[in-house]
N, C-alpha and C positions, 0 to 999 in steps of 0.2 A: 504494500500500500504506500503510495507516494504522498508525501506531504505537500500541500499547495499553499501558496500565500493567501491570506484572507483578503476579502474585498476591501477592507479598510486600508491596506498597505502598511500595516504596522510592522516594525522590525522587532521580532520577539527576543532576539539576542540582546538588543539594546534595552528592552524592558527588563531582561534578566540582570544586566549590568547595573541598571538603575536600582533594582531591588537589592542587589548585593551592597551597593553603596549606601542605600537607605538603612539597611540592617546594621552596617558598621557604624553609621552615625548614631542610630538608636542605642547600640551597645556602648558607644562612647559616652553618650549623655547619661546612661544609667550607671556607669562604672567609673567615670573619671574622678570623682571625689572619694571613692571607696578603695580603689586599687592604685597604688603608686608606681610599682616597678614597670608595668607594661607601657606606661606613658613617658618613661624616662628613656633616654638614649643608652645604648650599650656602651658608649664612650663617655658618659657623664661621670663626674667625680662625686663622691669617692668611688674608686674602681671596684672595690669589693662588694658594693651594694648593687652594681649594675653589670653583672656578668651572667645573665640568664639567657637561655637559648631563645626565648620569645621576644627578646629585645633586639635580635639580629634583623637586618633589613627585610628578608622575605616574610618573616612572621610578623614583623612590625606593621605591615599593611592592615592586619586585623584590628589594630588599635589606632589607626590613623584617621580618626573621626573628622578632624578639621580639614584634611585634604580631601576626604570623601565627599564633603559638602560641595566643594568646587567641582569635583568630577560629576556628582549628581546633577548639578545645574547645567553643566556643559552638555552632558548626555541628554538631559531632558529637553533643552533647547533644540538640539539636533533632531531628536525623535519626534518632537511635536511639529517641527517645521518641515520635515522631509516629506511627509504625506501630502502636505499642501503644495509644496514645490513640485512634486511629481504630478499632481493634479493640474497645475498650471500649464505643464507641457502637454498633457493629454486633452484636457477640455477646459479652455479658458473661461467659459461661462460658468461652469461649476466651481471654478477656483474662487471667484469672488463670493459666491454663496457660502462655500465651506469656510472661507476665511472669516467672514462676518459672523457666521454661526459659531465658529470656534472661539472668537474673541468674546462674544456675548455669553456663551456657555461657561467659559473659563472665569469670567467676572462673577457670575452667580455662584459658581462652585467654590471660588476662593473667598469672596467677601461675605456671603451669607453666614457661613459657620463662624467667622471671626466676629461678625456683628452679634450673633446669638450668644457667643461666649462672653463678649464684653457686657452685654445687657444682663446676663445671668450673674456674672461675677459682681457687677455693680449693685444689682438688686440684693445679692447675698451680703455684701458689705454694708449697705445702708440699712437693711432690716436686722442686722445683728446675727445672721446665721454664720458669718465668717468674721473672725477677729484677727486682724493683721496689724502688727506694729513693726515698723522697720527696725531691724537689728543694727544696721549700719547707718550712721547719720548721713552718709553720702548717697544712700539708696533712696530711690523715688524722688519726689519733689520736696526739698526741705522747706518747711514752713507751710505747706499746703494742708488744709483741713477739709475733710469731707462735708 
């Protein structure tokens, strides 16, 4: 049975790379404050604390969360735009329709969840369901009162 490309023109291997990069970023955010040695270089000082096998360059990619953010965005930009660019060459009239639909859909998909989370968090803060006091005086807006 031969695998054929779907009608949407998505590159599945790019989606896989994006997924791997997103998983590494999520792992980074969950463990960066809890685990020290994986996020230090093999060549950091003092040397006796930094001679573990997972600090070597091939394995260090599993803990490179900050670099994977950049890779994720580059791959996402390419993967999102390649199907639209291919459509431009095949059917120019469908190109503009897909482009406007993509921009409109992406706006709703990105901004509605952010708006809902902002409204819920502000409602929880003002009703007393959530009690937050900044621990660091430089955190937040100094002098601002709700």
